[in-house]
C-alpha positions in Angstrom: -31.6 -4.1 9.2 -28.5 -3.2 7.3 -26.5 -0.1 7.2 -24.1 0.9 4.5 -20.4 0.9 5.7 -16.9 1.6 4.3 -14.3 -0.3 5.6 -10.7 -0.7 5.1 -8.3 -3.4 6.3 -6.2 -6.5 5.7 -7.7 -9.7 3.9 -6.7 -12.1 6.8 -7.8 -15.4 4.8 -7.4 -16.9 1.6 -10.8 -15.9 -0.3 -13.1 -18.9 -0.8 -15.0 -19.0 -4.2 -17.9 -21.3 -4.5 -20.7 -21.3 -7.2 -23.8 -22.7 -5.9 -25.8 -25.5 -7.7 -27.9 -22.4 -8.9 -25.2 -20.9 -10.7 -24.5 -17.9 -8.3 -20.9 -17.1 -7.6 -20.0 -16.3 -4.2 -16.5 -15.1 -2.5 -16.0 -14.7 0.9 -13.1 -14.1 3.3 -12.3 -12.5 6.6 -11.1 -8.9 7.0 -9.1 -7.4 9.9 -9.2 -3.7 10.4 -7.1 -1.9 12.8 -7.2 1.6 13.8 -3.7 3.2 14.2 -2.9 6.2 15.9 0.3 8.1 16.9 1.4 7.9 20.5 2.9 11.5 21.1 4.8 10.5 24.3 6.5 7.5 23.0 6.7 9.2 19.4 5.6 6.3 17.3 2.4 4.7 15.8 0.7 2.1 17.9 -2.3 -0.2 16.8 -5.7 0.0 18.4 -8.4 -2.7 18.7 -8.8 -4.8 15.6 -12.2 -5.4 14.4 -13.1 -8.4 12.2 -15.4 -8.7 9.5 -16.6 -11.5 7.3 -16.9 -10.2 3.9 -19.1 -11.9 1.0 -19.5 -10.8 -2.6 -22.0 -12.2 -5.1 -22.0 -12.4 -8.8 -19.8 -10.6 -11.0 -18.1 -8.8 -7.9 -17.4 -12.4 -6.6 -15.9 -13.6 -9.8 -13.7 -10.6 -10.0 -12.6 -10.4 -6.4 -11.7 -14.3 -6.6 -9.2 -13.5 -9.1 -8.1 -10.0 -7.9 -7.8 -10.3 -4.0 -5.3 -12.4 -2.2 -4.7 -13.1 1.7 -2.3 -10.3 2.8 -4.1 -7.5 0.2 -5.0 -4.3 1.7 -8.2 -3.4 0.5 -11.1 -0.8 0.7 -14.9 -2.1 0.4 -18.5 -0.7 0.9 -21.4 -2.8 1.6 -24.1 -3.4 3.7 -23.5 -4.3 7.2 -25.3 -7.2 8.8 -24.8 -8.1 12.6 -26.3 -11.4 13.9 -26.2 -13.0 17.3 -25.6 -16.6 17.1 -25.8 -19.4 20.0 -25.0 -23.2 20.1 -25.1 -25.7 23.1 -21.4 -24.5 24.2 -20.8 -20.8 23.1 -22.6 -17.6 21.8 -21.4 -14.9 20.1 -21.6 -12.1 17.1 -21.0 -12.5 13.7 -20.5 -9.1 11.7 -20.8 -9.5 8.1 -20.7 -7.2 5.3 -22.1 -8.0 1.9 -20.1 -6.3 -0.4 -21.2 -3.8 -3.1 -17.8 -2.7 -4.4 -14.1 -3.9 -3.3 -10.8 -2.9 -4.4 -7.1 -2.6 -3.6 -6.3 0.4 -1.3 -4.1 2.3 -3.2 -2.5 4.0 0.1 -0.3 1.0 0.3 0.5 0.3 -3.4 -0.5 0.5 -7.1 -2.8 -1.7 -9.3 -3.6 -2.3 -12.9 -7.2 -2.3 -13.7 -8.5 -4.4 -16.3 -12.3 -4.2 -17.4 -14.1 -7.7 -17.5 -17.3 -8.3 -19.6 -19.3 -11.0 -17.8 -19.6 -14.4 -19.6 -22.5 -15.1 -17.4 -24.2 -11.7 -19.1 -26.9 -12.3 -21.5 -26.7 -10.9 -24.8 -29.7 -8.1 -24.0 -27.2 -6.9 -21.1 -24.3 -6.6 -23.3 -26.4 -4.7 -25.9 -27.7 -2.6 -22.9 -24.3 -1.9 -21.8 -23.3 -0.9 -25.3 -26.2 1.5 -25.8 -25.6 3.2 -22.4 -22.6 5.3 -23.1 -21.8 5.0 -27.1 -21.0 8.5 -27.5 -18.9 8.7 -24.5 -17.2 5.8 -25.5 -16.4 7.0 -28.9 -15.5 10.6 -27.9 -13.1 9.0 -25.3 -11.3 7.0 -27.8 -11.2 9.5 -30.3 -9.9 12.3 -27.5 -7.2 9.5 -26.7 -6.0 8.9 -30.0 -5.7 12.8 -30.8 -4.0 13.2 -27.3 -1.3 10.4 -28.4 -0.4 11.8 -31.6 -0.1 15.2 -29.9 -2.7 16.9 -32.1 -4.6 19.8 -31.2 -8.1 19.1 -30.1 -11.1 21.2 -30.8 -12.4 23.6 -28.3 -15.1 21.9 -26.1 -13.6 18.3 -26.2 -13.2 16.7 -22.9 -9.7 15.4 -23.6 -6.9 16.1 -21.1 -3.4 17.3 -22.6 -0.8 14.4 -22.0 2.1 15.0 -19.4 
């Protein structure tokens, strides 16, 4: 059974990126998630228990996270929770893994600059599919952005936002 979960925390290990012999990109790292609470009697924030997760991402998310995420970064992610019991001759335990569906920096702690990527792994049909998905929206957004930058009045019904 797997449940969807959203977690924020600190990247605790350097992300490990591999590409399998079949060409599947995989990136994984450990995440430390600690709840904080305010102790009114001492008038200060204190750390609660830390939960540790193994985060794994595949395909384009793995490629993007390998180049974007580093040890010490604060991140927010959403994915499928997998809990597995393990046992060997000497010890036993529980492995808690999240297979990430989305992953990014936690903007509560800093700023980020986003750059859209187009996968080199994608086939030509995928590129055509994504180009056909929102052609009018992209053209309208570009036209609205150009008009907004030039300070022109935009016709009623446009989705452009007046610049600050």
